[in-house]
N, C-alpha and C positions, 0 to 999 in steps of 0.2 A: 686600801688606798695607800699609795707609795710616794715617796720624795726623792729628789735627786741630791745627792752629796758629792761635793767637789773638795778634794784635798790636795793641797800645794805643798811640795817639798820646799822646806826653807833653806835648802842647800843648793838647789839648782833650779827652782820654779817649775818643775815638771808637775803637771795636774792630772789627777786621776778622778773619773767621774764613775759613780756607781748608784744604784738606788736601793731603797730599803723601805720598810713601812715606818708610818709616823709614830708607831708604838716601840720601834726599836730603841734599845738602849745602846750605851757607847760599846759594849762587848760586839753585839750584834752588827754594828756599823763597821767596827775594824774587822770582822770576819769577813765582810764583803769586799775589802781591799786585797791586793795581791799580797802574797806572803812576802815578808822582808820589810815592810814599812815600820819605822819606830815612831812612837809618839811619846813626847814629854808633856810636861804640864804647860809648856809655852812653845813646842815646836814640833814639827813633822818632818820626817825625812824619808826618802824613797830608798829602795834596796842599793841602788848604786852609791848614792852617798853615804849609807851606812858601811858599805863596803869599802869605801875610800876614806872612812874614819872621820866623817864630818858631823855625824851624830854626837849630840851632848853625852 
């Protein structure tokens, strides 16, 4: 069984959707996202915002 995950960039509001299993941990979920996303304890940033220096 799987679930949909949506992650929204805190810099530009871009949202990316992916699916993963209910048993997946944080590392498995992050591996499903496009390379370049940055996650901190309180924010998420897409590759473009990371490139533009908006990530913490």
